[in-house]
C-alpha positions as MATLAB code, in Angstrom:
seq = 'MSAWHVRLPLFVLLAVICCAAYKTTALAAEERLVFSTPEKKQIYRKLTQEMRCLKCQNQNLADSPAGLAEDLKREIFLMVEEGRTAAYVTDFMVSRYGDFILYKPSFKPLTLVLWLAPFVLMLLGLFTILKMTKGRDSSTEQTDGAQPQDSETLEEARHLLHQAPDITAQADAVASTDHSSAR';
ca = [
     -88.758 -151.739  103.122;
     -85.775 -150.029  104.855;
     -84.107 -146.744  103.171;
     -81.210 -148.871  102.444;
     -83.078 -150.897   99.989;
     -84.353 -148.020   98.056;
     -81.044 -146.057   98.033;
     -78.848 -149.042   96.721;
     -80.556 -149.739   93.298;
     -80.524 -145.878   92.971;
     -76.722 -145.692   93.638;
     -75.924 -148.524   91.185;
     -78.126 -146.917   88.526;
     -76.352 -143.607   88.958;
     -72.875 -145.352   89.127;
     -73.854 -147.382   85.589;
     -74.971 -143.724   84.030;
     -71.539 -142.088   85.174;
     -69.473 -144.857   83.849;
     -71.332 -144.681   80.558;
     -71.232 -140.878   80.341;
     -67.342 -141.094   81.014;
     -66.902 -143.756   78.312;
     -68.966 -141.739   75.724;
     -66.878 -138.470   76.433;
     -63.735 -140.349   75.780;
     -65.181 -141.848   72.471;
     -66.451 -138.484   71.636;
     -63.228 -136.731   71.959;
     -61.523 -139.437   69.587;
     -64.341 -138.969   67.098;
     -63.758 -135.336   66.771;
     -60.398 -136.160   65.388;
     -60.703 -136.368   61.678;
     -58.172 -138.673   60.334;
     -56.837 -138.854   56.435;
     -56.646 -142.443   56.451;
     -57.857 -145.538   58.466;
     -54.089 -146.585   58.787;
     -53.105 -143.194   60.663;
     -56.426 -143.819   63.129;
     -55.098 -147.290   63.827;
     -51.523 -145.944   64.584;
     -53.060 -143.217   66.778;
     -55.080 -145.751   68.844;
     -52.115 -147.966   69.104;
     -50.012 -145.227   70.429;
     -52.488 -143.643   72.855;
     -53.047 -147.106   74.286;
     -49.310 -147.810   74.923;
     -48.711 -144.426   76.546;
     -49.331 -143.679   80.086;
     -51.066 -140.634   81.120;
     -48.548 -138.408   83.208;
     -51.075 -137.168   85.482;
     -53.370 -140.195   86.016;
     -50.202 -142.555   86.034;
     -52.381 -145.797   85.772;
     -54.351 -144.995   83.049;
     -53.372 -144.760   79.300;
     -53.603 -141.800   77.327;
     -56.643 -143.108   75.249;
     -58.787 -143.728   78.388;
     -57.697 -140.578   80.423;
     -59.818 -137.707   80.666;
     -57.241 -135.364   82.266;
     -56.373 -132.054   80.334;
     -52.772 -133.168   80.019;
     -53.751 -136.367   78.353;
     -55.945 -134.271   75.773;
     -52.766 -132.225   75.043;
     -50.690 -135.260   74.419;
     -53.261 -136.791   72.170;
     -53.693 -133.878   70.128;
     -49.715 -133.656   69.833;
     -49.463 -137.344   68.824;
     -52.563 -136.731   66.370;
     -50.687 -133.730   64.755;
     -47.463 -135.982   64.148;
     -49.423 -139.098   62.848;
     -51.232 -136.753   60.391;
     -47.925 -135.165   59.270;
     -46.942 -138.687   58.303;
     -44.740 -139.427   61.205;
     -43.876 -143.157   62.010;
     -45.087 -144.817   65.471;
     -41.363 -145.366   66.167;
     -40.723 -141.366   65.651;
     -43.618 -140.396   67.845;
     -42.596 -142.951   70.579;
     -39.039 -141.662   70.543;
     -40.214 -138.049   70.611;
     -42.484 -138.669   73.618;
     -39.782 -140.597   75.419;
     -37.327 -137.946   74.792;
     -39.568 -135.331   76.140;
     -41.236 -137.144   79.117;
     -38.757 -139.924   79.722;
     -39.360 -143.737   79.784;
     -42.211 -143.214   82.439;
     -44.660 -142.559   79.708;
     -44.527 -145.862   78.041;
     -46.442 -148.800   79.717;
     -43.723 -151.269   78.752;
     -40.406 -149.260   78.824;
     -37.348 -150.551   76.533;
     -34.638 -152.906   78.057;
     -31.926 -150.793   78.530;
     -29.223 -149.822   81.296;
     -31.660 -147.135   82.762;
     -34.699 -149.428   82.979;
     -32.735 -152.443   84.317;
     -34.065 -152.007   87.887;
     -37.633 -151.763   86.401;
     -37.422 -155.154   84.777;
     -35.099 -156.921   86.944;
     -36.535 -155.802   90.630;
     -39.646 -158.119   90.358;
     -37.472 -161.223   89.579;
     -34.869 -160.086   92.153;
     -37.452 -159.692   94.966;
     -39.091 -162.955   94.056;
     -35.820 -164.835   94.577;
     -35.045 -162.953   97.806;
     -38.599 -164.186   99.200;
     -38.251 -167.673   97.914;
     -34.634 -167.678   99.514;
     -36.130 -166.342  102.973;
     -38.599 -168.738  102.914;
     -36.359 -171.743  102.302;
     -33.972 -170.381  104.993;
     -36.815 -170.168  107.537;
     -38.386 -173.622  106.743;
     -34.996 -175.127  107.034;
     -34.256 -173.517  110.126;
     -37.456 -174.694  111.681;
     -36.898 -178.122  110.793;
     -33.263 -178.268  112.217;
     -34.618 -176.853  115.406;
     -37.500 -179.634  115.619;
     -34.719 -182.340  115.164;
     -32.870 -180.830  118.092;
     -36.069 -180.849  120.324;
     -37.277 -184.148  119.334;
     -34.030 -185.730  120.038;
     -33.982 -184.064  123.394;
     -30.043 -183.411  123.322;
     -28.831 -180.939  125.568;
     -26.483 -178.128  124.205;
     -23.654 -177.955  126.757;
     -21.749 -180.487  128.860;
     -22.872 -179.127  132.063;
     -26.655 -179.441  131.433;
     -25.846 -183.217  130.422;
     -23.937 -183.740  133.689;
     -26.729 -182.209  135.847;
     -29.330 -184.444  134.029;
     -27.005 -187.567  134.552;
     -26.724 -186.562  138.385;
     -30.510 -186.148  138.578;
     -31.025 -189.484  136.967;
     -28.614 -191.353  139.477;
     -30.390 -189.841  142.485;
     -33.799 -190.993  141.452;
     -33.531 -194.624  142.589;
     -32.290 -193.430  146.068;
     -35.211 -190.723  146.254;
     -37.616 -193.248  145.300;
     -36.227 -195.800  147.813;
     -36.416 -192.995  150.553;
     -39.869 -192.214  149.644;
     -41.127 -195.816  149.641;
     -39.605 -196.258  153.305;
     -41.364 -192.890  154.685;
     -44.468 -194.169  153.031;
     -44.153 -197.598  154.572;
     -43.611 -196.060  158.077;
     -46.655 -193.827  157.885;
     -48.783 -196.767  157.169;
     -47.646 -198.875  159.961;
     -47.812 -195.934  162.438;
     -51.302 -195.248  161.227;
     -52.383 -198.687  162.190;
];
């Protein structure tokens, strides 16, 4: 058995252990927080899942192990335990860190581009595709019909067609003289 066959299962096992340890640490950090009521714990969980870690950027606060995320979670915990509402905590975090902290920013003039850009880009792409296919269809119609673009080309083609019978007759005459002289 090659070394690859031995190392791969060990690598997979190590990856599974690391993932389990990571998730356990995240859960252990939350379990250290002692909530006065289950409702406050629920509000805390909802808020930390809806807010983005400013350092990791593609993880929510609940899943982020970053030090900054831990500080933000502690701050959220203190505000929730003081009896602040989820709306208050969200407004506080947005005023302090901007709309970027929210995974789903509110729809307002400052975030208009964030909400509308995907639709505008999709429409532009669709328009471009339609324009390209329409252009391709019209160009194939022109080549299939074999319609010359300008009058000079058309005249030249007509002249060549009129010369064709004369050239054919001359070629036949030359061929017949060649055959008769060869006999």
